[in-house]
C-alpha positions in Angstrom: 27.9 -56.1 -125.3 26.6 -57.0 -128.7 25.1 -54.8 -131.4 25.0 -53.9 -135.1 28.1 -54.2 -137.3 27.0 -51.2 -139.2 25.8 -49.1 -136.3 24.6 -45.5 -136.6 26.7 -42.8 -135.0 24.0 -42.4 -132.4 24.1 -46.1 -131.4 27.9 -46.0 -131.3 27.7 -43.0 -128.9 25.2 -44.8 -126.7 27.4 -47.8 -126.6 30.4 -45.7 -125.7 28.4 -44.2 -122.8 27.3 -47.6 -121.6 30.8 -49.1 -121.8 32.2 -46.0 -120.0 29.6 -46.2 -117.3 30.1 -49.9 -116.7 33.9 -49.6 -116.5 34.4 -46.3 -114.7 31.5 -45.4 -112.4 31.8 -48.4 -110.1 35.6 -47.7 -109.8 34.8 -44.2 -108.7 33.0 -45.7 -105.7 36.1 -47.8 -104.8 34.8 -51.0 -106.4 35.9 -52.8 -109.5 34.1 -51.8 -112.7 32.6 -54.3 -114.9 34.6 -56.2 -117.6 33.3 -55.6 -121.1 32.8 -58.9 -123.0 32.0 -58.7 -126.7 32.8 -60.2 -130.1 35.4 -58.5 -132.2 33.2 -57.4 -135.1 33.1 -53.9 -136.6 30.6 -51.5 -135.1 29.4 -51.9 -131.5 31.8 -54.6 -130.6 34.8 -52.5 -131.5 33.4 -49.4 -129.8 32.8 -51.3 -126.6 36.4 -52.7 -126.5 38.0 -49.4 -127.4 36.0 -47.5 -124.8 36.8 -49.9 -122.0 40.6 -49.7 -122.8 40.5 -45.9 -123.2 38.9 -45.5 -119.8 41.1 -47.9 -117.9 38.6 -50.7 -117.9 38.9 -54.4 -118.7 37.8 -56.2 -121.8 37.5 -59.7 -123.1 37.1 -60.4 -126.9 35.4 -63.6 -127.9 36.0 -64.3 -131.6 34.4 -66.8 -133.9 37.6 -67.5 -135.9 40.9 -69.2 -134.9 43.2 -66.8 -132.9 45.4 -66.6 -135.9 42.7 -65.3 -138.2 41.6 -61.6 -138.4 37.9 -61.1 -139.3 37.2 -58.4 -140.2 40.7 -57.7 -141.4 40.4 -54.0 -140.4 40.1 -55.0 -136.8 43.4 -56.9 -136.8 45.0 -54.0 -134.8 42.5 -54.5 -132.1 42.9 -58.3 -132.1 46.6 -57.7 -131.6 46.2 -55.1 -128.8 43.6 -56.9 -126.6 45.6 -60.0 -125.6 48.6 -57.9 -124.5 46.7 -56.6 -121.5 43.3 -58.4 -121.5 41.9 -61.6 -122.8 41.2 -62.8 -126.4 39.4 -66.2 -126.6 38.2 -68.4 -129.4 36.0 -71.5 -129.5 37.8 -72.5 -132.7 41.1 -74.5 -132.6 44.1 -73.1 -134.5 43.9 -76.1 -136.9 40.6 -77.6 -137.7 38.8 -79.4 -140.4 35.3 -78.9 -141.8 33.8 -81.5 -139.4 34.8 -79.3 -136.5 33.0 -76.2 -137.7 30.7 -74.6 -135.2 27.4 -73.1 -136.5 27.6 -69.3 -136.7 26.0 -67.5 -133.8 25.6 -70.7 -131.8 26.2 -68.9 -128.5 23.5 -66.4 -129.2 20.8 -68.8 -130.5 20.0 -70.6 -127.3 16.6 -69.8 -125.8 
C-alpha cells in the first residue's frame, strides 16, 4: 500500500479498512490473508503496517534508507517492531558511498 505522507483522517480510515479487509477477511474463510507491503513513511504507510499487526496480519516494510537509519525519526518505534515478527528490507547497504546512491522513488517510477 502506498499513499500520502500527510493523509487526511478520512484517507487514513479508508486505508485502515482496506488493510483490515486484506489481512482478516480471507483468514475468516480459512485461507491466508494478504501480506501488507509498504514503505515506512508517515501517513498511509504507517497506518497500513499498524493495522495489519493489530489485526493479526502480516507485513513487510521496504525502506529507502539503510536498516540502521530511521526516517522519519518518529517511526523508529515501528522500524524496531516490524523485524521482530515480520520483515524489514532495504535496497541500501549499511555502508555506502555517494556513487551507490539509488534515485529516490526508483521502484515507483517504472512505467
